[in-house]
GUKOLNU-629215 format. One record per residue (C-alpha): x, y, z; residue number from 1. Coordinates in nm, 3 decimals. Example, Ala and Ser with C-alpha at 12.3 -4.5 7.8 and 13.67 -1.06 7.14 Angstrom:
! residues 2
(rec (1.230 -0.450 0.780) 1)
(rec (1.367 -0.106 0.714) 2)
! end
This chain:
! residues 108
(rec (13.557 2.528 -4.635) 1)
(rec (13.190 2.518 -4.531) 2)
(rec (13.097 2.691 -4.860) 3)
(rec (13.244 2.404 -5.062) 4)
(rec (12.944 2.241 -5.239) 5)
(rec (13.134 1.911 -5.259) 6)
(rec (13.083 1.870 -4.884) 7)
(rec (12.708 1.833 -4.931) 8)
(rec (12.678 1.693 -5.283) 9)
(rec (12.824 1.343 -5.327) 10)
(rec (12.677 1.307 -5.677) 11)
(rec (13.010 1.208 -5.835) 12)
(rec (13.042 0.925 -5.582) 13)
(rec (12.704 0.793 -5.691) 14)
(rec (12.750 0.828 -6.066) 15)
(rec (13.082 0.694 -6.193) 16)
(rec (13.298 0.381 -6.185) 17)
(rec (13.622 0.425 -5.995) 18)
(rec (13.904 0.205 -6.123) 19)
(rec (14.261 0.233 -6.003) 20)
(rec (14.596 0.054 -5.995) 21)
(rec (14.663 -0.229 -5.751) 22)
(rec (14.952 -0.029 -5.602) 23)
(rec (14.701 0.209 -5.440) 24)
(rec (14.570 -0.066 -5.208) 25)
(rec (14.678 -0.057 -4.842) 26)
(rec (14.802 -0.414 -4.873) 27)
(rec (15.034 -0.298 -5.151) 28)
(rec (15.169 0.003 -4.962) 29)
(rec (14.904 0.248 -5.082) 30)
(rec (14.619 0.413 -4.895) 31)
(rec (14.290 0.267 -5.026) 32)
(rec (14.136 0.015 -4.781) 33)
(rec (14.130 -0.326 -4.951) 34)
(rec (13.788 -0.415 -4.808) 35)
(rec (13.620 -0.136 -5.005) 36)
(rec (13.744 -0.263 -5.339) 37)
(rec (13.675 -0.532 -5.598) 38)
(rec (13.953 -0.692 -5.802) 39)
(rec (13.906 -0.658 -6.177) 40)
(rec (14.229 -0.827 -6.280) 41)
(rec (14.583 -0.870 -6.150) 42)
(rec (14.662 -0.498 -6.189) 43)
(rec (14.329 -0.316 -6.164) 44)
(rec (14.079 -0.266 -5.880) 45)
(rec (13.746 -0.084 -5.850) 46)
(rec (13.578 0.088 -5.559) 47)
(rec (13.300 -0.142 -5.438) 48)
(rec (12.954 -0.027 -5.544) 49)
(rec (13.064 0.191 -5.834) 50)
(rec (12.987 -0.076 -6.094) 51)
(rec (12.619 -0.119 -5.999) 52)
(rec (12.337 -0.008 -6.231) 53)
(rec (12.273 0.268 -5.976) 54)
(rec (12.632 0.331 -5.863) 55)
(rec (12.713 0.437 -5.510) 56)
(rec (13.067 0.409 -5.381) 57)
(rec (13.098 0.204 -5.064) 58)
(rec (13.298 0.490 -4.911) 59)
(rec (13.021 0.748 -4.962) 60)
(rec (12.849 0.847 -4.638) 61)
(rec (12.545 1.066 -4.587) 62)
(rec (12.259 1.184 -4.803) 63)
(rec (12.322 1.311 -5.156) 64)
(rec (12.264 1.683 -5.196) 65)
(rec (12.214 1.731 -4.822) 66)
(rec (12.524 1.623 -4.634) 67)
(rec (12.742 1.371 -4.816) 68)
(rec (13.110 1.298 -4.826) 69)
(rec (13.383 1.044 -4.864) 70)
(rec (13.438 0.824 -4.561) 71)
(rec (13.797 0.763 -4.673) 72)
(rec (13.872 1.110 -4.810) 73)
(rec (14.237 1.107 -4.698) 74)
(rec (14.282 0.760 -4.850) 75)
(rec (14.071 0.793 -5.167) 76)
(rec (14.214 0.658 -5.494) 77)
(rec (14.374 0.867 -5.766) 78)
(rec (14.063 0.898 -5.991) 79)
(rec (13.874 1.061 -5.703) 80)
(rec (14.163 1.296 -5.629) 81)
(rec (14.189 1.389 -5.999) 82)
(rec (13.814 1.447 -6.036) 83)
(rec (13.830 1.722 -5.778) 84)
(rec (14.129 1.885 -5.945) 85)
(rec (13.967 1.935 -6.285) 86)
(rec (13.764 2.239 -6.180) 87)
(rec (13.750 2.417 -5.846) 88)
(rec (13.460 2.265 -5.651) 89)
(rec (13.311 2.125 -5.972) 90)
(rec (13.226 2.470 -6.107) 91)
(rec (13.209 2.451 -6.485) 92)
(rec (13.299 2.081 -6.498) 93)
(rec (13.086 1.881 -6.743) 94)
(rec (13.122 1.550 -6.555) 95)
(rec (13.022 1.718 -6.230) 96)
(rec (12.717 1.874 -6.398) 97)
(rec (12.614 1.532 -6.542) 98)
(rec (12.650 1.365 -6.203) 99)
(rec (12.447 1.636 -6.031) 100)
(rec (12.175 1.623 -6.299) 101)
(rec (12.151 1.245 -6.257) 102)
(rec (12.048 1.307 -5.896) 103)
(rec (11.823 1.607 -5.958) 104)
(rec (12.075 1.866 -5.845) 105)
(rec (12.138 2.193 -6.030) 106)
(rec (12.482 2.245 -6.188) 107)
(rec (12.731 2.455 -5.995) 108)
! end
């Protein structure tokens, strides 16, 4: 697992909005900690920090491109889980490449 570039990158967590259904909140029986989210409407929530001009998810810990990761990895919302499933370790994924380029990192 040490060769997984996602364990040092973090670019996706500092590039995209992360919106998800209310049912994913801990208070609703899900896993995502309520305190790391912002309510958008009665059914939709967003990870805090991902809607800033320079996004950075409140759950992201560490330094991008050096040693970065999700502080709530086991409890991350569905969009984060799905992002990682699109291509193994981001290899060949266009969104991953855009996120990495935004932070001066080479594509995988």
